[in-house]
C-alpha positions in Angstrom: 39.9 -22.5 -3.1 41.2 -19.5 -1.2 39.2 -16.5 -0.4 40.4 -12.9 -1.0 41.9 -11.2 2.1 39.5 -9.5 4.4 36.4 -11.3 3.0 34.7 -13.6 5.3 32.6 -16.5 4.1 28.9 -16.0 4.9 27.3 -18.7 7.0 24.4 -20.3 5.2 21.2 -19.9 7.0 19.6 -23.2 7.9 16.2 -24.0 6.6 13.1 -23.3 8.6 12.4 -27.1 8.8 15.9 -27.8 10.3 15.6 -24.9 12.7 12.3 -26.2 14.0 13.7 -29.7 14.3 16.8 -28.4 16.1 14.7 -26.5 18.7 12.4 -29.5 19.2 15.4 -31.7 19.8 16.9 -29.2 22.3 13.6 -29.0 24.2 13.3 -32.8 24.3 16.9 -33.6 25.3 17.7 -30.7 27.6 14.3 -29.3 28.3 14.4 -29.8 32.0 18.0 -28.7 32.4 17.5 -25.4 30.6 16.8 -22.3 32.7 13.1 -21.3 32.7 13.6 -18.1 30.7 15.6 -19.9 28.0 13.2 -22.8 27.8 10.2 -20.4 27.5 12.0 -18.3 24.9 12.8 -21.4 22.8 9.2 -22.6 23.1 8.0 -19.2 21.8 10.5 -19.2 19.0 9.3 -22.8 18.1 5.7 -21.7 18.0 6.5 -18.7 15.9 8.6 -20.7 13.4 5.8 -23.3 13.1 3.3 -20.5 12.5 5.5 -18.9 9.8 6.0 -22.3 8.2 2.2 -23.0 8.1 1.6 -19.6 6.5 4.2 -20.2 3.9 2.8 -23.6 3.1 -0.7 -22.1 2.8 0.5 -19.4 0.4 2.3 -22.0 -1.7 -0.7 -24.2 -1.9 -2.9 -21.3 -2.9 -0.4 -20.3 -5.6 -0.2 -23.8 -7.0 -4.0 -24.2 -7.1 -4.4 -20.9 -8.8 -1.9 -21.9 -11.5 -3.5 -25.3 -11.9 -7.0 -24.0 -12.6 -6.1 -20.9 -14.5 -6.8 -22.3 -17.9 -10.1 -23.9 -16.9 -11.4 -20.6 -15.5 -10.2 -18.8 -18.7 -12.0 -21.2 -21.0 -15.2 -21.1 -19.0 -15.1 -17.3 -18.9 -14.7 -17.2 -22.8 -17.6 -19.7 -23.1 -19.9 -17.6 -21.0 -19.0 -14.4 -22.9 -19.9 -16.2 -26.2 -23.2 -17.4 -24.6 -23.9 -13.8 -23.6 -23.3 -12.6 -27.2 -25.5 -15.4 -28.5 -28.4 -14.4 -26.2 -28.1 -10.8 -27.4 -28.2 -11.9 -31.1 -31.2 -14.1 -30.4 -32.9 -11.1 -28.7 -32.1 -8.8 -31.7 -33.6 -11.4 -34.1 -36.7 -11.7 -32.0 -36.2 -15.5 -31.5 -36.6 -15.2 -27.7 -38.6 -12.7 -25.6 -37.1 -10.0 -23.4 -37.9 -11.9 -20.1 -36.1 -15.0 -21.2 -33.1 -13.1 -22.4 -32.8 -11.1 -19.1 -33.0 -14.4 -17.1 -30.3 -16.0 -19.2 -28.1 -12.9 -19.0 -28.6 -12.8 -15.2 -27.5 -16.4 -15.0 -24.5 -15.8 -17.1 -23.6 -12.8 -15.0 -23.8 -15.0 -11.8 -21.6 -17.6 -13.4 -19.0 -15.0 -14.4 -19.0 -13.8 -10.8 -18.6 -17.4 -9.6 -15.5 -17.8 -11.8 -14.0 -14.5 -10.7 -14.7 -14.9 -7.0 -14.0 -18.6 -6.5 -11.4 -18.9 -3.7 -7.9 -19.6 -4.8 -7.1 -21.9 -1.9 -9.6 -24.6 -2.9 -9.8 -26.8 -6.0 -11.9 -25.2 -8.7 -15.3 -26.7 -9.4 -16.1 -26.4 -13.0 -19.4 -24.9 -14.3 -19.2 -27.1 -17.3 -17.8 -30.5 -16.2 -16.5 -32.8 -18.9 -18.9 -35.7 -19.3 -17.5 -38.8 -20.9 -19.8 -40.7 -23.2 -19.6 -44.4 -22.8 
């Protein structure tokens, strides 16, 4: 396939992994032969690329964990909201006293905060784990 006149084909940028690998190979093979300035510049570039790669990997893992546990957190939040309404109804009917209702509401509030504030970069630990009967 021919390109139109005056248009140059853009060179594809190599991936971060291959750039890291290339610099590492250069430093291993010609490390001693390279001028001091060049070798130090390449080492700094290598460290920066590795740092950027680690940060990208950390963000990707965080995103995947957040997506994975999204439904669990949503269901648990709904369950706690229903529990809160149930406690309020019991209080209105007079089936539980004010102190017990406040203690339950406080616990529900803490559980809601747990769901909301749980770090996204760690696997979610459920408040209501599924127990198999056997």
